[in-house]
Structure formats: C-alpha cells, structure tokens
C-alpha positions as semicolon CSV with decimal commas, in nm:
position;residue;x (nm);y (nm);z (nm)
1;M;0,894;-2,758;-0,553
2;S;0,593;-2,802;-0,783
3;A;0,452;-2,467;-0,891
4;P;0,086;-2,578;-0,856
5;L;0,152;-2,663;-0,493
6;V;0,329;-2,331;-0,446
7;G;0,031;-2,155;-0,603
8;L;-0,221;-2,337;-0,384
9;G;-0,013;-2,263;-0,076
10;L;0,005;-1,894;-0,165
11;F;-0,369;-1,888;-0,231
12;A;-0,442;-2,027;0,116
13;V;-0,203;-1,785;0,284
14;L;-0,336;-1,484;0,096
15;V;-0,690;-1,567;0,204
16;A;-0,589;-1,622;0,567
17;L;-0,358;-1,321;0,615
18;P;-0,620;-1,044;0,571
19;L;-0,865;-1,238;0,788
20;L;-0,601;-1,261;1,060
21;A;-0,529;-0,888;1,038
22;G;-0,897;-0,793;1,036
23;R;-1,036;-1,022;1,302
24;L;-0,757;-1,030;1,559
25;G;-0,835;-0,751;1,804
26;G;-0,577;-0,498;1,915
27;V;-0,362;-0,505;1,600
28;S;-0,172;-0,187;1,520
29;P;-0,308;-0,032;1,199
30;R;0,046;-0,009;1,064
31;A;0,097;-0,383;1,106
32;A;-0,247;-0,450;0,956
33;A;-0,165;-0,224;0,661
34;G;0,154;-0,421;0,604
35;A;-0,041;-0,745;0,601
36;H;-0,297;-0,611;0,351
37;L;-0,026;-0,470;0,125
38;V;0,162;-0,802;0,127
39;S;-0,168;-0,971;0,043
40;L;-0,220;-0,741;-0,256
41;L;0,134;-0,811;-0,378
42;G;0,058;-1,181;-0,349
43;W;-0,263;-1,153;-0,552
44;A;-0,060;-0,977;-0,820
45;L;0,201;-1,255;-0,821
46;L;-0,029;-1,556;-0,799
47;P;-0,170;-1,542;-1,156
48;V;0,183;-1,498;-1,288
49;V;0,296;-1,811;-1,101
50;W;0,006;-2,023;-1,225
51;L;0,021;-1,896;-1,583
52;A;0,397;-1,940;-1,594
53;C;0,348;-2,293;-1,463
54;L;0,084;-2,380;-1,722
55;G;0,275;-2,208;-1,999
56;S;0,595;-2,390;-1,909
57;A;0,414;-2,723;-1,904
58;L;0,255;-2,653;-2,243
59;G;0,585;-2,538;-2,390
60;S;0,761;-2,848;-2,261
61;W;0,491;-3,070;-2,411
62;L;0,512;-2,896;-2,748
63;G;0,888;-2,931;-2,741
64;G;0,867;-3,301;-2,665
65;I;1,027;-3,261;-2,324
66;R;0,907;-3,493;-2,050
67;T;0,996;-3,402;-1,693
68;S;0,857;-3,491;-1,355
69;G;0,575;-3,255;-1,265
70;G;0,483;-3,210;-1,631
71;G;0,745;-2,942;-1,686
72;C;0,592;-2,732;-1,412
73;L;0,881;-2,683;-1,174
74;L;1,001;-2,343;-1,060
75;G;1,356;-2,266;-1,163
76;L;1,388;-2,561;-1,404
77;D;1,518;-2,484;-1,752
78;H;1,305;-2,646;-2,022
79;G;1,456;-2,478;-2,326
80;Q;1,309;-2,235;-2,577
81;W;0,963;-2,395;-2,597
82;A;0,918;-2,360;-2,222
83;L;1,036;-2,000;-2,239
84;L;0,768;-1,930;-2,498
85;G;0,523;-2,090;-2,259
86;Y;0,595;-1,817;-2,006
87;L;0,432;-1,560;-2,235
88;P;0,090;-1,572;-2,058
89;G;0,257;-1,483;-1,729
90;A;0,453;-1,210;-1,903
91;L;0,130;-1,066;-2,046
92;V;-0,023;-1,045;-1,697
93;T;0,294;-0,880;-1,571
94;G;0,272;-0,633;-1,858
95;L;-0,087;-0,552;-1,762
96;L;0,021;-0,474;-1,407
97;V;0,309;-0,261;-1,531
98;W;0,070;-0,069;-1,758
99;H;-0,168;0,005;-1,472
100;G;0,130;0,096;-1,255
101;A;0,247;0,345;-1,518
102;R;-0,101;0,501;-1,533
103;H;-0,118;0,539;-1,155
104;A;0,237;0,674;-1,143
105;A;0,152;0,932;-1,409
106;A;-0,158;1,038;-1,213
107;A;0,049;1,072;-0,896
108;R;0,306;1,274;-1,087
109;R;0,036;1,510;-1,216
110;A;-0,092;1,556;-0,860
111;E;0,244;1,681;-0,735
112;I;0,238;2,046;-0,635
113;R;0,505;2,231;-0,832
114;G;0,566;2,534;-1,050
115;V;0,342;2,836;-0,992
116;A;0,126;2,655;-0,735
117;L;0,435;2,569;-0,530
118;S;0,574;2,922;-0,553
119;R;0,246;3,062;-0,419
120;S;0,231;2,811;-0,133
121;L;0,373;2,849;0,216
122;P;0,541;2,566;0,407
123;R;0,398;2,496;0,749
124;P;0,619;2,291;0,987
125;T;0,475;1,995;1,174
126;S;0,626;1,723;1,389
127;A;0,630;1,491;1,085
128;G;0,757;1,735;0,823
129;E;0,637;2,025;0,614
130;V;0,282;2,081;0,493
131;W;0,232;2,316;0,199
132;V;-0,059;2,557;0,238
133;V;-0,201;2,647;-0,104
134;P;-0,413;2,963;-0,135
135;S;-0,745;2,836;-0,265
136;E;-1,110;2,862;-0,165
137;H;-1,160;2,497;-0,256
138;P;-1,130;2,289;0,065
139;A;-0,884;2,005;0,015
140;A;-0,624;1,820;0,216
141;F;-0,416;1,538;0,073
142;A;-0,070;1,390;0,041
143;S;0,040;1,288;-0,304
144;G;0,326;1,276;-0,547
145;L;0,569;1,023;-0,686
146;W;0,925;1,156;-0,696
147;R;0,873;1,428;-0,438
148;C;0,576;1,350;-0,216
149;R;0,426;1,647;-0,036
150;A;0,143;1,706;0,206
151;V;-0,093;1,977;0,079
152;V;-0,370;2,168;0,255
153;T;-0,564;2,455;0,100
154;S;-0,643;2,776;0,283
155;G;-1,010;2,699;0,217
156;M;-0,975;2,384;0,427
157;L;-0,798;2,558;0,716
158;A;-1,008;2,877;0,730
159;P;-1,318;2,729;0,904
160;L;-1,108;2,538;1,159
161;E;-0,979;2,639;1,501
162;G;-0,608;2,643;1,586
163;A;-0,586;2,289;1,725
164;E;-0,802;2,154;1,442
165;R;-0,576;2,312;1,182
166;R;-0,274;2,155;1,341
167;A;-0,451;1,817;1,351
168;V;-0,524;1,826;0,976
169;C;-0,166;1,926;0,897
170;E;-0,020;1,658;1,125
171;H;-0,242;1,395;0,964
172;E;-0,137;1,480;0,608
173;A;0,230;1,513;0,701
174;A;0,212;1,170;0,864
175;H;0,098;1,020;0,533
176;V;0,416;1,144;0,367
177;R;0,642;1,036;0,653
178;L;0,491;0,687;0,648
179;G;0,534;0,658;0,270
180;H;0,164;0,622;0,191
181;P;0,143;0,806;-0,145
182;R;0,379;0,567;-0,323
183;L;0,222;0,265;-0,155
184;L;-0,117;0,370;-0,289
185;V;0,026;0,402;-0,640
186;L;0,153;0,045;-0,618
187;S;-0,153;-0,108;-0,455
188;G;-0,389;0,089;-0,680
189;A;-0,216;-0,058;-0,983
190;I;-0,293;-0,406;-0,848
191;A;-0,650;-0,326;-0,752
192;A;-0,729;-0,179;-1,095
193;P;-0,718;-0,505;-1,297
194;Y;-0,811;-0,740;-1,011
195;G;-1,057;-0,519;-0,821
196;R;-1,362;-0,724;-0,914
197;F;-1,213;-1,021;-0,734
198;R;-1,360;-0,990;-0,385
199;P;-1,046;-1,077;-0,180
200;V;-0,849;-0,815;-0,374
201;R;-1,121;-0,554;-0,323
202;R;-1,134;-0,629;0,049
203;A;-0,757;-0,603;0,084
204;W;-0,754;-0,276;-0,110
205;D;-1,033;-0,122;0,100
206;A;-0,876;-0,244;0,424
207;L;-0,536;-0,109;0,324
208;R;-0,672;0,240;0,259
209;R;-0,863;0,232;0,587
210;D;-0,556;0,122;0,783
211;L;-0,336;0,386;0,621
212;E;-0,585;0,652;0,729
213;A;-0,593;0,505;1,080
214;S;-0,212;0,504;1,090
215;A;-0,200;0,874;1,003
216;D;-0,477;0,944;1,255
217;D;-0,274;0,776;1,530
218;E;0,035;0,980;1,442
219;A;-0,164;1,304;1,451
220;A;-0,350;1,213;1,770
221;R;-0,022;1,152;1,951
222;V;0,078;1,511;1,877
223;V;-0,245;1,711;1,911
224;G;-0,473;1,470;2,097
225;A;-0,765;1,260;1,976
226;E;-1,023;1,523;2,073
227;A;-0,875;1,789;1,844
228;L;-0,848;1,541;1,556
229;V;-1,209;1,426;1,598
230;S;-1,326;1,787;1,603
231;A;-1,129;1,854;1,285
232;L;-1,278;1,549;1,110
233;V;-1,629;1,653;1,207
234;H;-1,575;2,001;1,065
235;V;-1,415;1,862;0,751
236;A;-1,711;1,629;0,699
237;S;-1,952;1,919;0,732
238;L;-1,795;2,122;0,451
239;S;-2,037;2,140;0,160
240;R;-1,763;2,098;-0,100
241;H;-1,564;1,851;0,108
242;V;-1,278;1,664;-0,055
243;P;-1,192;1,378;0,186
244;T;-0,850;1,385;0,344
245;G;-0,641;1,093;0,236
246;A;-0,306;0,967;0,126
247;A;-0,383;1,038;-0,239
248;A;-0,678;1,072;-0,469
249;A;-0,698;0,694;-0,502
250;G;-0,682;0,654;-0,127
251;S;-0,946;0,906;-0,029
252;A;-1,190;0,778;0,226
253;G;-1,564;0,800;0,177
254;P;-1,825;0,910;0,432
255;K;-1,852;0,559;0,576
256;D;-1,477;0,539;0,637
257;L;-1,478;0,891;0,782
258;R;-1,747;0,790;1,032
259;W;-1,543;0,480;1,118
260;R;-1,236;0,694;1,182
261;I;-1,427;0,930;1,409
262;A;-1,580;0,640;1,605
263;R;-1,237;0,478;1,637
264;L;-1,084;0,796;1,779
265;E;-1,374;0,852;2,019
266;R;-1,314;0,514;2,180
267;P;-0,934;0,488;2,172
268;C;-0,795;0,138;2,204
269;T;-0,422;0,095;2,246
270;A;-0,268;-0,160;2,013
271;R;-0,165;-0,474;2,196
272;R;0,178;-0,623;2,151
273;W;0,107;-0,988;2,090
274;P;-0,167;-0,948;1,823
275;T;0,050;-0,689;1,648
276;A;0,352;-0,921;1,670
277;V;0,151;-1,214;1,530
278;V;0,017;-1,017;1,232
279;G;0,351;-0,847;1,172
280;S;0,538;-1,178;1,179
281;A;0,284;-1,336;0,945
282;A;0,325;-1,044;0,703
283;V;0,704;-1,076;0,714
284;A;0,691;-1,452;0,654
285;T;0,438;-1,421;0,372
286;G;0,621;-1,134;0,209
287;T;0,951;-1,319;0,224
288;A;0,793;-1,626;0,063
289;L;0,643;-1,410;-0,212
290;A;0,977;-1,244;-0,279
291;L;1,155;-1,579;-0,299
292;V;0,896;-1,712;-0,545
293;A;0,919;-1,397;-0,757
294;C;1,298;-1,408;-0,755
295;T;1,293;-1,777;-0,850
296;L;1,065;-1,704;-1,145
297;A;1,297;-1,421;-1,244
298;G;1,597;-1,654;-1,233
299;V;1,772;-1,497;-0,932
300;P;2,031;-1,743;-0,791
301;A;1,920;-1,917;-0,471
302;N;2,227;-1,810;-0,273
303;V;2,281;-1,584;0,025
304;V;2,307;-1,272;-0,188
305;G;1,990;-1,359;-0,380
306;V;1,794;-1,435;-0,063
307;L;1,907;-1,111;0,101
308;A;1,815;-0,916;-0,212
309;C;1,468;-1,069;-0,215
310;F;1,415;-1,000;0,152
311;G;1,534;-0,643;0,097
312;L;1,265;-0,610;-0,170
313;V;1,006;-0,715;0,087
314;A;1,140;-0,473;0,348
315;L;1,136;-0,179;0,106
316;V;0,793;-0,243;-0,044
317;G;0,565;-0,492;0,128
318;L;0,662;-0,397;0,483
319;R;0,689;-0,022;0,426
320;P;0,372;0,060;0,629
321;M;0,540;-0,079;0,941
322;W;0,829;0,164;0,958
323;A;0,884;0,536;0,916
324;W;1,149;0,805;0,927
325;R;1,135;1,158;1,060
326;G;1,042;1,395;0,782
327;R;1,260;1,679;0,662
328;G;1,155;2,012;0,797
329;A;1,001;1,853;1,105
330;A;0,945;2,078;1,397
331;G;1,140;1,996;1,703
C-alpha cells in the first residue's frame, strides 16, 4: 500500500478517535484513556511514516531507481540509497527516544527509595500498598519507573478525616494498579516535542484527565463518592497544595480538580455500547498503528509478526483498559 495513503488514513483516524472518545456520552474513562493514548502513539508514528516515505522516494530517485509509487511503498527494498533516505524518519525517532529517556530519568528520580523509603510506612489498600512519608509538605502522587509506588505524606493526611484519608490512599494506589506512571512517561515523551500541535495537546490533556477519572472511579467504588469529594475539597484548600496525580507530569490543575469534583457529585454510570464503540475503535486503530510500525521496522508479515505487533498494542496502547490486583492489597 502507498505510504502517503497510509499516512493520510492515519491522520484522519487520529483526528476522529479523540473526538469520538470525547463527544460520545457515557464512555468509561478507562476506554477513553486508551483511545487518547493510542492517538498519541499515532501522532508519534505519523511523522516517521511520512518522512520515511519521502526519504525513501528521494533515495530511490538519487539512486536512479524507478518504481511505481515513486519509491514510496512500505516494506519495499530500494537498496542503499533508499535506506539513506530513511534518515529523516530515524532522526524524528531519535528525538522521541531522547525525550523518552529524559522523562524516564525524571520518573526514576521520583521513585521513593533509600532513606526516604526506610522512614516510610506501608499502608494497605484494596489496590495495593501506599507509602506514607513523614513530611509536613502535603503531597500525594504515584510515580516511578522500575518500581512504581503510591506515596502520600503525613502532611497530606493530617488535616483529613478517616474516610478522606482512605480515599486519597485508594486513589493513588489505583494509579499504580492501573499502570498510569509508566503510561505518563511514554505519553509525556510524545507530548514534549509535539505539544504545540493542537491535536497532540488535546490528546495529552484528555489522557491525563481520564487517568485521574479512572483512579477516582476505583477509589469511589471502595470508599464512596462522597468521601472522595470531601477529600478533594480539603486537598484543594491546602495552602501549599501539590495536586494528586499519576506523576509530576500528570498532575491536574485547579480546573481539572473542579471537573473531577463536579463529575463525582453527579455520578453517571458508564454505558456499555459507547464504551464498546470507543474501545473497539482504539483496538482497531492501535492494531493498525502497530502493523505499520512493524512494517517500517521490517517485521515479517506472517502470523508470528502480526501477533507480536498486536501484543505490542495490548501491552502499551491498550494498557489503560485493563488492570491487575496490586501486591499487598487488602482483602
């Protein structure tokens, strides 16, 4: 298939998918988060596809090779000149890898370990352990790279009542159980170079909002929406408030915090068919993106290659849609 047509098709789908997730009422925030994450992955891949296409065509022309489609066919070997033409796409990929390394390093630095970990106490929740750090500075977050942990300071818990404390801990533990810290590292690396492009910025903002809503829903199922709303109101009133969130890059601002409170005050159960539509669209789009990426990488188009590409989608792009019970979870 011609790469320009593939690129145009991906462009249309990547514009439509976030609109579908945002405007179709009753969509589960986890399904919507999956759609926005797949969209971000697509925006990262699209420039690579187009630049590889143009570079391959230019390389073929310089090498005196004439093929149908102007040397711009995915998976077609054009020789060494065409391989040199893929350099622009490789440079974009290198830029994404560089930003990914920076975000991974920041997540690694945010991991609680050493003396801070030895002074902290684990607090069991239904989703896993939350580490309570003795500190007057109010903070609650989930972060890390190799070993993600939910962290709450004693300064955050002290002004709260019993049910509110449990709500904050359940919310942060849910972020870890749902895999949000690593997802924010990945999506933040994409948003960093492309963030000025409005569709990317919208997908990034919507993803962070949906991840917060997903953790809110998990916590509300355990402690009730009323306790979680009360906790959010108290957290917002702290003078030195550090917003709760999946990581530093995913922290919500005052506007998002007000949106979360309003959402919990008028609970609306996710409906099956809108969630199924958005989830299916995310699966189809993510699978197409994986197949394109694997084709560019030279993965054989056989059963094993297709399954490997789909596995990549399931592990990364669709991660917001599934979860496992955290270690140390309370029964």
